[in-house]
C-alpha positions in Angstrom: 16.2 26.5 -40.4 13.8 29.5 -39.8 12.6 30.4 -36.3 8.9 31.0 -35.6 9.2 34.7 -35.9 10.2 34.4 -39.7 8.1 31.4 -40.6 5.1 32.2 -42.7 3.1 29.6 -41.0 2.7 31.5 -37.9 0.8 34.7 -38.7 -0.6 37.0 -36.0 -4.3 37.5 -36.5 -7.1 39.1 -34.8 -8.8 35.8 -34.0 -12.1 35.6 -32.2 -11.8 38.9 -30.3 -10.9 42.1 -31.8 -8.9 43.2 -28.7 -6.5 40.5 -28.5 -4.0 39.1 -31.2 -3.4 35.5 -31.4 -0.4 33.7 -33.0 -1.4 30.2 -34.2 -0.6 28.4 -37.4 -3.4 28.9 -39.9 -5.6 30.5 -37.4 -9.1 29.4 -36.6 -9.9 28.4 -40.2 -7.2 25.8 -40.1 -8.4 24.5 -36.6 -11.9 24.2 -38.2 -10.6 22.2 -41.1 -8.5 19.9 -39.0 -11.3 19.2 -36.6 -13.8 18.6 -39.5 -11.2 16.1 -41.0 -11.1 14.2 -37.7 -14.8 13.5 -37.6 -15.0 13.3 -33.8 -18.4 13.0 -32.4 -19.9 15.6 -30.2 -19.0 15.0 -26.6 -15.5 13.8 -27.5 -12.7 14.9 -25.0 -10.2 17.3 -26.6 -7.1 18.9 -25.0 -6.1 22.2 -26.5 -2.4 22.5 -25.7 -0.9 26.0 -25.8 -4.4 27.2 -25.5 -3.5 31.0 -25.2 -6.6 33.1 -24.7 -9.0 30.2 -25.6 -10.1 31.3 -29.0 -9.9 27.7 -30.3 -11.1 26.3 -27.0 -14.2 28.4 -27.3 -14.8 26.9 -30.8 -14.2 23.3 -29.7 -16.5 23.6 -26.6 -19.3 25.8 -27.9 -19.5 25.2 -31.6 -18.5 21.5 -31.8 -19.9 20.3 -28.4 -16.6 18.7 -27.3 -15.5 18.2 -23.7 -12.6 20.6 -24.3 -9.8 21.5 -21.8 -7.2 24.2 -22.5 -3.8 24.0 -21.3 -1.3 26.8 -21.2 1.9 27.6 -19.4 1.1 31.2 -18.8 -1.1 32.2 -16.1 -1.5 35.7 -17.1 -2.6 34.7 -20.8 -5.1 32.2 -19.3 -6.5 34.9 -17.1 -6.9 37.2 -20.0 -8.8 34.6 -21.9 -11.1 33.9 -18.8 -12.0 37.6 -18.8 -13.2 37.4 -22.5 -14.4 33.8 -22.5 -15.4 32.9 -18.9 -16.5 29.4 -18.0 -14.2 27.4 -20.2 -12.0 24.6 -18.7 -8.5 25.8 -18.5 -5.5 24.5 -16.7 -2.2 26.3 -16.1 0.7 23.8 -16.7 3.5 23.0 -19.1 2.8 20.5 -21.9 5.7 18.3 -20.7 3.8 17.8 -17.4 0.2 17.7 -18.2 -1.7 17.2 -15.0 -4.4 14.8 -16.2 -5.3 11.3 -15.2 -5.4 8.9 -18.1 -8.4 6.7 -18.4 
């Protein structure tokens, strides 16, 4: 079984901001296609797990009009993202322990 470093699905890309490289499967284009297939209405709540520097989160919140929250375990990565994309809702936590109230 290949690890993520050799898997062709995970390709580094320049993403939304030329100064930061992101590593997510299929890039922002695959995110766009997946969200369009879901047909979620504007205003839907969406959680972006392993948010990174918030490129996808910015798309979900600004372009699609979702109530989007980004979650990532790395404080430094979230901080980098907030410098580039301020005002987005992000939480520093591990995906095994999401600190959100259901309901």
